[in-house]
C-alpha positions in Angstrom: 0.0 0.0 0.0 2.8 2.4 0.9 4.5 1.9 -2.5 1.2 2.4 -4.3 0.6 5.6 -2.3 4.0 6.9 -3.2 3.5 6.1 -6.9 0.1 7.9 -6.9 0.9 11.1 -5.0 4.6 11.8 -5.6 5.8 13.3 -8.9 9.2 11.7 -9.0 9.5 8.0 -9.6 10.8 5.8 -6.7 14.5 5.4 -6.7 15.9 2.1 -7.9 17.3 -0.1 -5.2 21.0 0.5 -4.7 23.7 2.6 -3.2 24.0 6.3 -4.1 26.9 8.6 -3.3 25.8 11.9 -1.7 27.5 15.1 -0.7 26.0 17.8 1.5 26.2 20.1 4.5 25.0 19.0 8.0 22.2 21.3 9.2 21.4 19.4 12.4 23.4 16.7 14.2 22.1 13.2 14.7 19.0 13.2 17.0 17.8 10.6 19.6 15.8 8.8 16.9 18.9 8.3 14.7 18.2 10.9 12.1 20.6 13.6 10.8 19.4 16.6 8.8 21.5 17.4 5.7 21.3 20.0 2.9 22.3 17.6 0.1 23.3 18.1 -3.5 21.4 16.6 -6.4 21.2 12.8 -6.2 20.9 11.6 -9.8 17.9 9.3 -10.3 16.7 9.8 -6.6 15.9 13.4 -5.8 16.9 17.0 -6.5 19.0 19.0 -4.0 17.0 19.7 -0.8 17.3 19.6 3.0 16.0 16.4 4.6 16.6 14.1 7.5 18.3 10.8 6.8 18.1 7.7 9.0 21.6 6.7 10.0 22.3 3.0 9.9 25.1 3.1 12.5 24.6 6.2 14.7 28.1 6.0 16.1 29.4 6.8 12.6 27.6 10.2 12.7 28.0 11.0 16.4 31.0 13.3 15.7 29.3 15.3 12.9 28.1 18.8 13.8 26.2 21.6 11.9 28.2 23.1 9.0 30.3 20.0 8.4 30.4 19.2 4.6 30.2 15.5 4.3 30.2 12.7 1.8 28.1 9.5 2.5 26.3 6.6 0.9 22.5 6.5 0.6 21.1 3.0 0.5 17.6 2.7 -1.1 15.7 -0.6 -0.9 12.0 -0.2 -1.4 10.8 1.9 1.5 13.9 1.3 3.5 16.3 4.3 3.1 19.4 4.7 5.3 22.7 6.6 5.2 26.1 5.2 6.1 29.9 5.7 5.4 30.1 9.3 6.5 33.3 11.2 5.7 33.9 14.9 6.6 35.3 16.7 3.5 35.2 20.3 4.7 33.1 23.0 6.3 30.5 25.4 5.2 29.1 28.8 6.2 26.5 28.8 9.0 23.1 27.5 7.9 20.5 30.3 7.2 17.9 30.9 10.0 14.6 29.1 9.6 11.9 31.2 8.1 9.6 30.6 11.2 10.6 32.0 14.6 10.8 29.5 17.5 7.7 29.1 19.6 7.6 31.2 22.7 6.3 28.2 24.6 6.4 24.7 23.3 3.4 22.6 24.1 4.3 19.6 26.4 2.5 16.6 27.7 -0.1 17.6 30.2 -0.7 21.0 28.6 -4.0 22.1 27.0 -4.2 21.7 23.3 -4.0 25.2 21.7 -7.2 26.6 20.3 -7.4 26.4 16.5 -9.7 27.2 13.6 -9.2 25.1 10.5 -11.2 23.6 7.6 -11.7 19.8 7.1 -11.5 18.0 3.8 -15.2 18.9 3.1 -14.5 22.6 3.7 -16.4 22.5 7.1 -15.0 24.4 10.1 -12.9 22.3 12.5 -11.9 23.6 15.9 -10.7 22.2 19.2 -14.3 22.0 20.4 -15.0 19.4 17.7 -12.3 17.1 19.2 -13.7 17.2 22.7 -15.3 13.9 23.9 -12.9 11.8 21.8 -9.3 10.7 22.1 -7.7 12.2 18.9 -4.4 11.2 17.3 -3.0 14.2 15.4 -0.1 14.4 13.0 1.3 16.8 10.5 1.8 15.9 6.8 1.5 17.3 3.3 0.2 15.6 0.2 3.1 16.2 -2.1 5.7 14.9 0.3 8.3 13.0 -1.8 10.1 11.0 1.0 8.7 7.5 1.6 9.8 7.5 5.3 7.9 10.7 6.0 4.3 11.6 5.1 3.7 8.4 3.1 4.9 6.3 6.0 2.7 8.3 8.4 -0.3 7.8 6.1 0.3 4.1 6.1 0.6 4.1 10.0 -2.6 6.1 10.3 -4.3 3.5 8.0 -3.2 0.8 10.5 -4.5 2.9 13.4 -7.8 3.3 11.6 -8.1 -0.4 11.1 -7.5 -1.0 14.8 -10.1 1.6 15.7 -12.7 0.2 13.4 -12.3 -3.3 14.7 -12.8 -2.3 18.3 -16.3 -1.1 19.3 -15.1 1.0 22.2 -12.4 2.7 20.2 -14.7 3.2 17.3 -17.0 5.2 19.6 -14.2 7.1 21.3 -11.1 7.5 19.1 -10.5 9.7 16.1 -7.6 10.5 13.7 -6.6 13.9 12.3 -3.9 14.8 9.7 -3.1 18.5 9.5 -1.4 19.7 6.4 2.0 21.6 6.5 1.3 23.0 3.0 -2.0 24.9 3.4 -1.6 26.9 0.2 -1.7 23.8 -2.0 -3.5 21.4 0.3 -7.0 22.9 0.1 -10.0 20.9 1.2 -10.6 19.2 -2.2 -7.0 18.2 -2.4 -7.1 16.7 1.1 -10.3 14.9 0.3 -8.7 13.2 -2.8 -5.7 12.4 -0.6 -7.9 10.8 2.0 -9.6 8.7 -0.6 -6.2 7.6 -2.0 -5.1 6.4 1.5 -8.3 4.6 2.3 -9.5 7.0 5.0 -12.9 6.5 6.6 -13.7 10.2 7.0 -16.0 9.5 9.9 -12.9 8.4 11.8 -9.9 10.0 10.1 -10.2 13.6 9.0 -7.8 16.0 7.2 -7.4 19.7 7.9 -6.0 22.8 6.4 -6.2 26.5 7.2 -4.5 29.8 6.7 -0.7 29.8 6.6 -0.8 31.7 9.9 -3.1 29.2 11.6 -0.9 26.3 10.5 2.3 28.1 11.5 0.8 28.6 15.0 0.2 24.9 15.4 3.6 23.8 14.1 5.3 26.3 16.3 3.4 25.1 19.3 4.5 21.5 18.7 8.0 22.4 17.5 7.5 21.0 14.1 10.3 22.5 11.9 9.2 23.5 8.3 11.3 25.1 5.6 10.4 25.4 1.9 12.6 24.0 -0.8 11.0 24.9 -4.2 7.8 22.9 -4.5 8.5 20.7 -1.5 9.0 21.2 2.2 11.6 20.0 4.6 10.0 19.2 7.9 10.2 17.2 11.1 7.6 14.7 12.3 5.3 14.9 15.3 2.3 12.8 16.3 0.2 13.9 19.3 -2.5 12.2 21.4 -5.2 14.6 22.6 -7.5 13.4 25.4 -11.3 13.8 25.4 -10.8 16.8 27.7 -8.5 18.6 25.2 -5.3 17.8 27.1 -2.1 16.8 25.3 -1.6 13.3 26.7 1.4 12.0 24.7 3.8 13.3 22.0 5.8 11.1 19.7 8.7 12.6 17.7 9.9 11.1 14.5 8.4 8.1 12.8 9.7 5.4 15.3 6.3 4.9 17.0 4.5 1.6 16.5 0.7 1.1 16.0 0.3 -1.1 19.2 1.9 1.4 21.5 -0.3 4.2 20.2 -3.4 2.1 20.5 -2.4 1.2 24.0 -2.0 4.9 24.9 -5.5 5.6 23.4 -7.0 2.8 25.4 -5.4 4.1 28.6 -6.9 7.5 27.9 -10.4 6.3 27.1 -10.4 3.7 29.8 -10.7 0.6 27.6 
């Protein structure tokens, strides 16, 4: 399903399995999830130059790398499994430009109230925090033109798994919901999100999609420390998935894409008392 989704929604063709030499500049050192963010040069047959996070096969290899290191490494592509290895520092670069969005004044943490918002769902209907109350809602941030299999397409696949688990459990079906909020509100208008939802097999009674003004989306991404930076037609971004309780409280936050369906379902059950 994931490969079919990538083929449907991504302009570039999937890269052939293999090993691709890459050069670029480290923008952010390796994080706790084993990802390093690099502004890389064009990778022939794979993707144009952009800034993205690469999964590191052996984190110890990249532990010494810091922002502004110019590096050479190998990108291994095998279906949906992409990873980087064999890092070599070949120089240094000027400091990275500042992100276009200012850092949030106060980052939302577990136990905080979910910030108020005013968005539109895939049908163009208003969607606010009030509409989430009474349900445990799993929220994530995606955009429909995301070209990286391990990012938005992977999250769509995971949300499809969560939807299946919800639909097959009467208690969860009554009390749990899913919400994907776009990071690209200018392009991802309601009709685009509705088509995307159909493509990923969303049951819109359980799994909704939302867009809004750029300012509204920026406020939410800032609140949850989701980094976004435009590179041509695409976006570089980090990943964040959030569990909101029926009372509007942020119960759990998962960074990256390392979370598994069973652990999220277990967290939802703990919140709704199943």
